[in-house]
Each structure stands twice: as structure tokens, then as C-alpha cells.
N, C-alpha and C positions, 0 to 999 in steps of 0.2 A: 552825760555819763558822770557818775558820782564815784569819787575815790576816797570818801571819808572812811576812817578806820573805826570799826566796831571792835573794842578791845577783847582779845582772847589770848591767853598764854599758850605756848606750844604744848605744854603737858595736857591741858584741857583738850586741845585739838587732837592730840594723839589718843586720848581716851575715846573720843568720839569716832575717829577713823578706825580705831581698833575694833569697836563694836560693829561698825559698818562692814569691815573686812570679814569679820566672823560670820556675819549674815550672808555676805556674798558667797563665802566658801560652804557654809552649812547647807544652804539652799541651792547651791550651784547656779547662781543667777549672775547676770552681767549688769552692772550699773551703766548709767549714761556716760558718755565721754567726759562731760563736765564733772560729774561726781567722781569718776575714776581719777581724773587729773587732780582734783582736790586731795583725794586720799594719797595719791603718789607723791604729791608735793610735800605733804606733811611727813611722809615716810623718809624722804631724802633731804629734809632740812631746808627745802626751798621756801617753805611757807614762813612768812615773817612772824616773829614772836609777838609783834604788836597787835595782831588781830586780823580781821577780815574786812575787805572793802565793802562799802554799801552795795555796790552792784553785784559782787560775788555773793553776798548774803541773800539777795533776792533770788538768784538762780539756785543757790543751795537749798533754800526753803522749798522750792518747787521740786527740785530733783530728788531730794530725800523723801519728801511726801509721796512723790510719784513712784519711787522705788518700792516703798512699803505698800502703797495702794495696789500697784500693778501685780506684785508678787504675793499679795494677800498675807503679809507678815504683820505680826504685832510689834509695835514700836516700843522699845525699851524706855524706861523713865529718863535716863540720861539724854537720849536722843530728843525726846519731847521737850525737856528743859532747854536743850541747846537751840532747838527751833523756836521755842517761845521767846528766848532771849534775843534771837535775831529779829523776830517779828516786832518785838517791842522797841527795837533800836531803829526800825525803819521810820522815816518821816516824810516820804514822798507819796502823793496820792496815787501815782502810777503803780508803785509797788503794792500798795494796799488793794488797789483795784484788781491787780493781777491775782492776788491771793483769793479775793472774793470770787472772781470769775472761775478760778481753778476749782473752788469748792462747789460752785453751781454746776460746773461741768461734771464733776464726779457724781453728783446727785443724779444726773441724767444717765450716766454710764452704769451705775450700780445694778439696775434691774436687767440689763441686756444679757442675752445668752452669749457665751464665750467658749472658745476652744483654745487649747494650748498646743503649740508646736515648738518643741525644744524649749528655748527660753522666751519665746515670743507669744504674746497673747493676741488672739483675733476675736473681736467683738462683732456681733451681727445686729444690725439695726434696720428698722423700717423707715419709710419716708417721714413719718411724724417725728421720730426721735432725731433723724438727721436734720430736719428743718429747725428743731429746737436748738441743736448744737450750732448750726450755721447762724441762726438769729443771735444767739449769745455771743458767738465769735465776732460777728459784724458790729454789734452794739459795743462790745468791749474794745475792739481795735480802732474805733473812731477816736478814742482818747489817747492813743500812743503818739508820742510827740516827736520822736527822732528815730534814726536808723538803729541805734543801740536798743531802744525799747522795742522796736518792731522785730528785732532779732532775738533778744534774750527774754522779753516779756510776752512773746507770742504764745498762744495756746498750743502751737506745734510742739512746745516743750512737754506737753502732756499727751496729745493725741495725734495720730497719723491717719487722716481720712484718705482712704484708698481710692474712692470713686464717688465724688459728691455730685457729678454732673449726669451720670447715667446709672441706672440700677443694674446690679450684677444678677444674672440668672443662673450662672454656673461658675465654678472656680476649681482650681487644681493646685495642690501643694507639692512642690518638689524641694529637695534639699541639695544645696550647693556649698562647696568650700569657698570661703571668702577670705582674702588676705590683701595686704597692701604691699606695694613695691615702689620705692623711690629710686630712680636711676638717672634723673636729670642732674648733671654735675653741680650746678649751682645749689640745688636743693640738698643734694647729698652732703656737700660741704657744710651747709648750714645745720642740717640735722645730725650729722655724724658726731659733732662735738657734744650736742645735747644727749645723744644716746650713750656716749662714752661716760660722761660724768654722772648721768643717771644710773648707769650700771655700777659704777664704782661706789656711789653712795648706797645703793641697795645692798651690795655685798657687805659693806661695813655695818649697815643697819641690821642685816640678818645675823651677823656675828654678835653684835651687841645684844640683840634681842634673845638669842639662844643662851648666851651667858647669863643674862638677867633672869630668864625664866627657869633654866635648868641648873644653874649654879654648879657647873662641873668643877672637879678638882683642878688645882693650879697647873699641874703638868699637862692636863688635857687642854686647858685654856691656852697654854703656851704653844702646844703643838698646833692647835687650830689657828692661832695667830700667825705662826710661821707659814702655814698653808695659805692663809688669807694674803699675807704679804707677798708670797710667791706668785699667786694668781694675779694680784694687783700689778706686780712688776711685769709679768708677762703681758698683761693687757696694756700697760703703759708703753711697753716697747712696740707692740703692734699698732697702738694709736699713733705713736710718733712716726712709725714707718709709713702708715697710711697718709698722714698729714704731709710728709715730705715727698711722697710719690703720687699724690692725688691725680696728677695729669698723666701718669704713666700706667696706672692700673685701673681696672674696671671695678669700681666700688658701688655697691647697691645696698640699700636698706630694705630688707624683705622680711615680712612677718609670716611667710609661708610655713616654716617649721611649726608655728603655733596656729596655723589655719584651723578654723572651726567650721562645723556644718551650720549653715543658716537656712531657715525656711524661706522659700520664694513662692509667691502666690501668682498664679496666672488667672486673670479676671476676664470673664466673657460678658459683654454688655451688648445692647442693640447697636451701639456706635462702633465698638472696636474690641479687640482682645489684646491685653498687654500684661506684662509681668512686673512685679515689684518685690523687693526684699521686705520681709516683715521685720520691723525694728524690735529689739528686745528691751529697749529702755523706755518705751511709751506704749500706750494702748493703740492697737491697729484697728480701725473701724471700717467695716464692710457693709455697704448698703446692699442687702441681699434679699431677693424675692424669687425663689426657685420657680421655674416653669413646670407645668404639669407634663409628665412624660410617661412612657410605658416601659414594661418589662424591667430589665436590669438597670436601665437609666433611672427609672422611677425609684427603685430601691436605693440607688446611689445617692440621689438627691434627698430622699427621706432620711437616710443615715446621717448625712451631713448636717441636717437641721434638727435632728432628734436628740433627746437626752438618753444616755446609756447608763442607767443606774447600776446594772450588774449583768454579768454573763452576756447572753445574746438578746437581751431585752432592750428595746428602744421605744420611746414614745414622744409624741408632740401634742402640746395642748391644743384643743380644738377651739 
């Protein structure tokens, strides 16, 4: 694991995360958890003004590239320059091997047929394409040296293979609400502090950003500052109460109020039928070869595999 620092000032990092956030919002897309964490840390001043560690740089290069690749977005010049500067700062063969393997993988994925379900992309491949991907993965992963590289330099950062052992002949998409709940007392105690200070910093940042962008008159700024201070004081009192009475109250960290619909795929193969969530931060790959069927089942399978250029017109290349 490398912790060398690649120098970047906080203002430059804010410029980059500002562009990323704009693209997240404009295109209603969700970044990977690692990319979101990076953006959030810059927002709330947790990111060191000294720069980015070597290991974080490797992961960011892949996650930013994957975000633009998966969502078919054009990368702005500032983002390209940022990534290039990170790449040029890398000096380990494992990091460079990963970037090369990621580029080779994208070359295989580009021609594949795909469908979009909410924020998730589902790609369809035949056995030939799957074998090429598995061969590339196996060749690349032989060179990974430790647990850190096997976790953060894995091609799973780019692609989620849903069924590599048995071909899918039918699938179904459902939509489910997904949220997180932490109710274990030890975990709540650990994460509660983090959530509180993160919330406080975000309130302050939102206020500063509004004033900087909109430049309201002084009396409006003063009124907003009074409201902010009152909200922060109320939150501080609540935080102190929770900390003092942690063993007497039922405290949970729940993202349910922000729960979103996520696509879930049920895959039918000769071996089994199982369900998986489609990830919105990577490409989801399905080895799919539909069986021949009759009547409405045949129509259903045809539509799932066909291109729909307009209206009720569907076609498949022969």
C-alpha cells in the first residue's frame, strides 16, 4: 500500500469535484461509492490540502474514467488534465498495468448491445466475448501482489459479471427500494459522530457557496447566518443529548427517507435461478443466449434482445 502524496491544492480539487457534481446532477447519475466519498471529503474540508495519496490516485483514475464511460458522457478538459496529471505521477507497474487492462476491457465492451434500467447499464455478451474478458482478467490478476491491489486494482472496479459459469436463457427485471440501516450499538456510536460532523460541515459549506455565488445583500447574509447558527445550535444540543444517553435510547442510522429504486435482475440458467442487484457505478455484464420459444414468450424474448429505433419497430441483426 502506497501513501506517497501527489500534490494538489484544495482549490484545484474543489474545481474538479465541482465539475463532477454538476455532471452527477445534470445527468441524474450515481457515482461509485469511492468517487462519491472523494467528492464529499473535498466538500467538507476533510481532504488534505497537500494532495492525493498514490493509492487514492489509482482508484480515482479508474472511477472517474468509468463514470464517464458508463454514462456515455464527454469529459471536460479540466477533468482530462486532472487525470493525466495523476497518471503521470504514478510510478508502480501494478498501477500502470491496471490502466492498460481497463482500456483493453473497454475495447471489448464497446460493441456489446446494452439496455439501461434507471441508472444501471446492462450489457449482453456471447460466450466469445465472455471468454475474452475472463482471459484478460486472469492474465491481469496474476500480477496483483497483495490484498490491497486485489481489492482496489481489481477489474471488478469496472465490470460486474453476473453469470460467468452458466449461460442465461431468460431474465426478469424488478425494481426495489434499497436503503441502509445501522442499529448495532457499537457501530452506531462509531458512525454517529461522523454523520454529525459531516452534516455540520455540509451546512456551513452550503451557506458559504450560496453567498459566494449569489452575493446577496448584507442584511440577507446576516439573516441567513442567524438561521444557520440556530440550526447548528439545535443540532449540537441533540448531538450532546444522544451522546449522553446512548445507552438509554434507541439510536439508528437509517437512509430510508432517501431510499431510491434500484433495478434487480432475476437470471434463469440451466443450473439455477437467482437474483442480483444491478450496480449503477460499473458495467453489468450478462452472458445471454435466449432459448427458442413460442407465442407470447417468443415475442417477449425477441423484444428483450432487439433494438427499438422508434415507435413499435424492433429488429435483430441476423
